[in-house]
C-alpha positions as CSV (number, residue, x, y, z in Angstrom):
1,M,-9.2,-9.3,117.6
2,G,-10.7,-12.3,115.8
3,R,-14.2,-13.3,115.1
4,D,-15.0,-13.7,118.7
5,L,-15.3,-10.0,119.5
6,P,-17.9,-7.9,117.5
7,G,-16.8,-4.4,116.5
8,W,-19.7,-2.7,118.3
9,Q,-18.2,-3.9,121.7
10,L,-15.0,-1.9,121.0
11,C,-16.8,1.4,120.7
12,S,-18.7,3.0,123.4
13,S,-22.5,3.3,122.9
14,E,-22.6,7.2,123.1
15,K,-22.2,9.5,120.2
16,R,-19.0,11.4,120.5
17,G,-16.9,13.8,118.6
18,S,-15.7,17.3,119.0
19,A,-18.3,20.0,119.0
20,V,-21.2,17.6,119.7
21,G,-23.6,18.7,122.4
22,K,-27.0,17.8,123.8
23,T,-30.1,19.2,122.3
24,K,-33.8,18.5,122.9
25,R,-33.7,15.9,120.1
26,G,-30.4,14.2,120.9
27,K,-27.0,15.5,120.1
28,G,-25.8,17.8,117.5
29,T,-23.6,20.6,116.2
30,K,-24.7,24.3,116.0
31,W,-24.1,26.2,112.8
32,M,-23.4,29.9,113.3
33,V,-23.4,31.5,109.8
34,L,-23.0,35.2,109.0
35,V,-24.3,36.1,105.5
36,D,-24.3,39.2,103.3
37,G,-27.3,40.9,101.7
38,Q,-27.6,38.2,99.0
39,G,-27.3,35.3,101.4
40,L,-23.7,34.3,100.6
41,P,-21.8,33.0,103.7
42,L,-19.1,35.4,105.0
43,G,-18.3,33.8,108.4
44,V,-18.9,30.4,109.7
45,R,-18.5,28.9,113.2
46,L,-19.3,25.4,114.2
47,E,-19.8,24.7,117.9
48,S,-21.5,22.3,120.3
49,A,-25.3,22.6,120.3
50,S,-25.3,23.3,124.0
51,P,-24.2,26.9,124.4
52,H,-26.6,29.8,123.7
53,E,-26.3,31.9,120.6
54,V,-25.5,35.1,122.6
55,T,-22.2,33.5,123.9
56,L,-21.1,32.6,120.3
57,A,-22.0,35.8,118.5
58,E,-18.8,37.6,119.0
59,A,-16.7,34.6,118.1
60,T,-18.6,34.2,114.9
61,L,-18.0,37.9,114.0
62,Q,-14.3,37.3,114.4
63,E,-14.5,34.7,111.6
64,V,-15.5,37.3,109.0
65,S,-13.0,38.4,106.4
66,V,-14.5,40.1,103.3
67,P,-11.9,40.8,100.6
68,R,-11.6,44.3,99.1
69,P,-10.1,45.3,95.8
70,K,-7.5,47.4,97.6
71,G,-6.3,47.2,101.1
72,R,-6.9,44.9,104.0
73,P,-10.0,42.7,104.1
74,R,-13.0,44.1,106.0
75,Q,-13.3,42.5,109.5
76,K,-16.6,43.8,110.8
77,P,-20.0,44.5,109.3
78,E,-21.9,47.8,109.9
79,R,-24.9,46.0,111.3
80,V,-26.0,42.5,112.3
81,I,-29.6,41.4,111.8
82,A,-30.4,38.6,114.2
83,D,-33.4,36.9,115.7
84,T,-34.8,37.1,119.2
85,A,-32.3,34.6,120.6
86,Y,-29.7,37.4,120.5
87,D,-31.8,39.7,122.7
88,S,-29.2,40.8,125.2
89,D,-28.4,44.3,126.2
90,P,-24.8,43.4,127.2
91,L,-24.2,42.0,123.7
92,R,-25.7,45.2,122.2
93,Q,-23.3,47.3,124.3
94,R,-20.2,45.2,123.4
95,L,-21.0,45.3,119.7
96,K,-21.8,49.1,119.9
97,K,-18.3,49.6,121.3
98,R,-16.9,47.8,118.3
99,G,-19.0,50.0,115.9
100,I,-21.5,47.3,115.0
101,E,-25.2,47.9,115.2
102,L,-27.3,44.9,116.4
103,I,-30.8,44.7,115.1
104,A,-32.7,42.1,117.0
105,P,-36.2,42.4,118.4
106,Y,-36.8,42.1,122.1
107,R,-38.4,39.0,123.5
108,E,-42.0,39.4,124.6
109,N,-41.2,38.9,128.3
110,N,-38.5,41.6,128.3
111,R,-40.0,44.7,129.9
112,Q,-36.9,47.0,129.7
113,R,-36.6,47.8,126.1
114,R,-33.8,50.5,126.2
115,Y,-32.5,50.1,122.7
116,E,-35.7,49.5,120.8
117,D,-36.2,51.7,117.8
118,G,-39.0,50.8,115.4
119,R,-37.2,52.5,112.4
120,K,-34.2,50.2,112.7
121,L,-36.4,47.1,113.2
122,R,-37.8,47.6,109.7
123,R,-34.6,46.0,108.5
124,Y,-35.5,42.9,110.4
125,K,-37.8,42.0,107.5
126,R,-34.7,40.9,105.6
127,R,-34.0,38.1,108.1
128,W,-35.5,35.6,105.6
129,I,-32.2,35.8,103.7
130,V,-30.4,34.1,106.6
131,E,-33.0,31.5,106.9
132,R,-32.8,30.8,103.1
133,T,-29.0,30.3,103.4
134,N,-29.6,27.8,106.3
135,S,-32.0,25.9,104.0
136,W,-29.4,25.9,101.2
137,L,-26.9,24.4,103.7
138,G,-29.6,21.9,104.8
139,Q,-29.8,20.6,101.2
140,F,-26.4,19.0,101.8
141,R,-27.1,15.7,103.5
142,R,-23.5,15.3,104.6
143,L,-24.1,18.3,106.9
144,L,-27.5,17.3,108.2
145,V,-26.5,13.8,109.2
146,R,-23.1,14.1,110.8
147,H,-21.1,10.9,110.4
148,E,-17.6,12.4,111.1
149,H,-16.2,12.3,114.5
150,L,-13.5,14.8,113.7
151,L,-14.6,18.5,113.7
152,S,-12.0,19.3,111.1
153,T,-13.5,16.9,108.6
154,Y,-17.0,18.2,109.2
155,R,-15.8,21.8,108.9
156,A,-14.2,20.9,105.6
157,F,-17.5,19.6,104.3
158,F,-19.2,22.7,105.6
159,Y,-16.7,25.1,103.9
160,L,-17.2,23.0,100.7
161,A,-21.0,23.5,100.9
162,C,-20.4,27.3,101.5
163,F,-18.1,27.4,98.5
164,W,-20.7,25.5,96.4
165,I,-23.4,28.0,97.4
166,T,-21.2,31.0,96.6
167,L,-20.2,29.5,93.2
168,R,-23.7,28.7,92.3
169,H,-24.9,32.2,92.9
170,C,-22.0,34.1,91.4
171,L,-22.3,32.5,88.0
């Protein structure tokens, strides 16, 4: 290839890479993070930005592995506090079969509110802990501006950021 052919002609003009999908503002990767009560990441899943959160919720729950002093690691939480994007009665039923309680407020346009219980929705006040963890992850520029084409490299940086957050708050 000499000096006659510029490098930009070798690459296509579209952004590509694994787990890159269309959004309203271009293309991106969706972070699905499950945190504990202190905001420390327990389970992480990186996907294309195109699919909805409801379709990725159960796959994110399978990523959870909480170590215990004795015995096997815990695989499922007792309850999941989520935002209105997770308003789905089939998801609530599937999680209830697994013994997980989904606390997510209904959307305003949802008229059939079968599983709404105001006492359980009081726990939704703690949703800010998840948003705080997302802002901690947003402080790592390498995660906000994705330069890596390989998802494995991006995932390694994401796990490194989660480790850094955990280390910072455990000391």
